[in-house]
matplotlib code that plots the C-alpha trace (Angstrom):
import matplotlib.pyplot as plt

x = [0.0, 2.8, 4.5, 1.2, 0.7, 4.3, 4.1, 0.8, 2.2, 5.4, 3.4, 1.0, 3.7, 5.9, 3.0, 2.3, 6.0, 7.3, 4.0, 4.9, 4.5, 7.8, 6.4, 4.1, 1.4, 3.6, 6.1, 3.4, 2.0, 5.4, 6.0, 2.7, 3.2, 6.7, 5.5, 2.4, 4.5, 6.9, 4.1, 2.5, 5.8, 6.4, 2.9, 3.2, 6.6, 5.4, 5.8, 2.8, 2.1, 1.0, 1.2, -2.1, -1.7, -1.8, -4.9, -6.8, -5.6, -6.6, -10.1, -10.6, -9.9, -12.6, -14.2, -13.9, -17.1, -17.8, -18.6, -15.1, -12.6, -10.0, -7.3, -7.2, -5.4, -2.3, -2.0, -2.5, 0.2, 2.6, 1.5, 1.5, 5.0, 6.4, 4.6, 5.9, 9.4]
y = [0.0, 2.4, 1.8, 2.5, 5.8, 6.8, 6.0, 7.9, 10.9, 10.8, 10.6, 13.3, 15.8, 15.1, 15.7, 19.0, 20.1, 18.7, 18.2, 14.6, 11.5, 9.8, 6.3, 4.9, 2.4, -0.7, 0.6, 1.2, -2.3, -3.9, -1.9, -3.0, -6.6, -6.7, -5.1, -7.3, -10.5, -9.5, -8.8, -12.2, -14.0, -12.3, -13.4, -16.9, -17.6, -16.8, -19.9, -21.9, -22.1, -25.5, -24.8, -26.0, -23.5, -20.6, -22.0, -21.8, -18.2, -17.2, -18.6, -16.2, -13.2, -10.7, -11.0, -8.2, -6.7, -6.3, -2.6, -1.9, 0.0, -2.1, 0.3, 1.5, 4.6, 2.5, 1.3, 4.8, 6.1, 3.6, 3.8, 7.6, 8.5, 5.6, 7.0, 10.5, 9.1]
z = [0.0, 0.9, -2.5, -4.3, -2.5, -3.2, -6.9, -7.3, -5.5, -7.6, -10.9, -9.9, -8.8, -11.7, -14.1, -12.4, -12.5, -15.8, -17.7, -18.6, -16.5, -15.5, -16.1, -18.8, -18.1, -18.6, -16.1, -13.5, -14.1, -13.6, -10.4, -9.0, -10.0, -8.4, -5.2, -4.9, -5.5, -2.8, -0.4, -1.1, -0.7, 2.7, 3.9, 2.6, 4.1, 7.6, 9.7, 10.6, 14.3, 15.6, 19.3, 20.9, 23.8, 21.4, 19.6, 22.9, 23.4, 19.9, 20.4, 23.3, 21.1, 20.4, 17.0, 14.5, 13.2, 9.5, 10.2, 11.5, 9.4, 7.5, 8.4, 12.0, 13.3, 14.2, 10.6, 9.1, 11.5, 10.0, 6.3, 5.8, 7.1, 4.9, 1.9, 2.6, 2.9]

ax = plt.figure().add_subplot(projection="3d")
ax.plot(x, y, z, "-o")
ax.set_aspect("equal")
plt.show()
């Protein structure tokens, strides 16, 4: 997500300053593909936890409502500074 915000900001600002976009559509598609593949690999390589004690602890956790926001304030606090950087 951070990479997408940074790319959109870069393209928008460079179009305003130079009048031409720095990347064409194919470049943007490849950047998005590479970043999504890397994110999927990082999620898929997370170790699987088979500890039965943790399963009992996880079952006691509060369920998340469908009406809740996908991004909470903690996530936005981490995403936005990385996008600015």
